[in-house]
Legacy VTK file of the C-alpha trace (Angstrom):
# vtk DataFile Version 3.0
C-alpha trace
ASCII
DATASET POLYDATA
POINTS 110 float
89.759 -1.893 229.645
86.389 -2.391 229.396
83.941 0.689 228.009
80.647 1.015 229.586
77.308 3.308 229.461
76.964 5.156 232.250
74.237 3.096 234.589
75.963 0.006 233.500
79.314 1.373 234.607
77.437 2.529 238.120
76.025 -1.088 238.693
79.930 -2.441 238.396
81.108 0.121 240.488
78.390 -1.524 242.843
79.724 -4.977 243.081
83.649 -3.895 242.559
82.559 -1.436 246.366
81.075 -4.872 247.181
83.593 -7.110 246.553
85.817 -5.471 247.955
83.649 -4.688 250.853
86.699 -6.631 254.076
89.819 -6.509 252.262
91.731 -4.464 248.209
91.069 -1.107 247.488
89.210 0.673 244.537
91.118 2.862 242.185
88.822 5.593 241.078
90.873 8.187 237.854
88.857 10.392 236.078
90.221 13.006 233.307
89.647 15.430 230.453
88.363 13.222 227.267
88.551 15.199 223.961
87.709 11.416 221.902
91.177 10.609 220.225
91.912 7.171 219.677
95.916 7.700 218.883
98.528 10.035 220.091
98.948 13.490 219.626
102.060 13.681 217.086
104.584 15.277 218.542
106.541 16.364 215.245
105.422 17.361 211.513
101.676 18.736 210.733
99.258 17.557 214.075
96.266 17.418 212.574
93.654 20.196 213.983
91.143 18.353 216.207
88.278 20.022 217.438
86.512 18.250 220.520
82.084 18.674 219.363
82.338 18.505 223.608
83.465 18.667 226.582
83.827 14.928 228.089
85.052 13.101 231.213
86.429 9.820 231.286
86.204 7.401 234.463
88.073 4.749 235.028
87.943 2.082 237.893
89.750 -0.989 238.813
90.349 -3.520 241.339
93.507 -6.029 240.488
92.978 -7.393 236.803
89.883 -6.337 236.661
89.483 -2.576 235.287
85.761 -0.272 233.532
85.746 2.961 232.270
82.862 5.575 231.527
82.478 8.640 228.983
80.228 10.958 231.015
79.336 13.954 228.299
78.826 17.278 229.662
75.067 17.011 228.514
74.531 14.201 231.413
77.756 15.353 233.752
75.053 16.624 236.888
72.802 13.121 236.996
76.207 11.169 236.344
77.446 13.107 239.464
74.213 12.558 241.820
74.551 9.118 241.087
77.846 8.413 241.413
77.743 10.948 244.452
75.329 8.752 246.144
77.134 5.136 245.399
80.458 6.671 247.474
78.715 8.140 250.135
76.701 3.880 250.341
79.750 2.407 249.881
82.616 4.904 252.083
80.961 3.286 255.246
83.869 0.504 256.297
87.160 3.323 256.412
89.236 3.094 258.609
89.944 5.976 261.140
93.416 6.686 261.511
94.826 8.001 264.636
95.252 11.082 266.182
97.943 12.118 267.804
98.358 15.401 269.972
101.554 17.182 269.483
101.501 17.707 273.285
102.595 13.722 272.824
105.151 14.061 270.122
107.408 16.377 272.261
106.929 14.206 275.215
108.296 11.180 273.145
111.106 13.424 271.893
112.049 14.441 275.665
LINES 1 111
110 0 1 2 3 4 5 6 7 8 9 10 11 12 13 14 15 16 17 18 19 20 21 22 23 24 25 26 27 28 29 30 31 32 33 34 35 36 37 38 39 40 41 42 43 44 45 46 47 48 49 50 51 52 53 54 55 56 57 58 59 60 61 62 63 64 65 66 67 68 69 70 71 72 73 74 75 76 77 78 79 80 81 82 83 84 85 86 87 88 89 90 91 92 93 94 95 96 97 98 99 100 101 102 103 104 105 106 107 108 109
């Protein structure tokens, strides 16, 4: 897993989308990130850890290639605008789902 800066993450994500244009999938996950690198102990004396700033961890993967970035709450608006533009630009290759009407389903069962 490669931790990148926000701008370099978006450029690398663009490359991943272009690489998987015809075949393959890009998996993207988002989760809250508090800055911990070690897991919280179940028992005993849990450390009192107070995150200074709310952050978001964003990961993208294609096969064995994995990239990630951490977005702070101060930069979230700028990143979200660039990220949404990137998604709009690269979501045009999706296949449309066939919509089957309810009447066809009922005729097939009779």
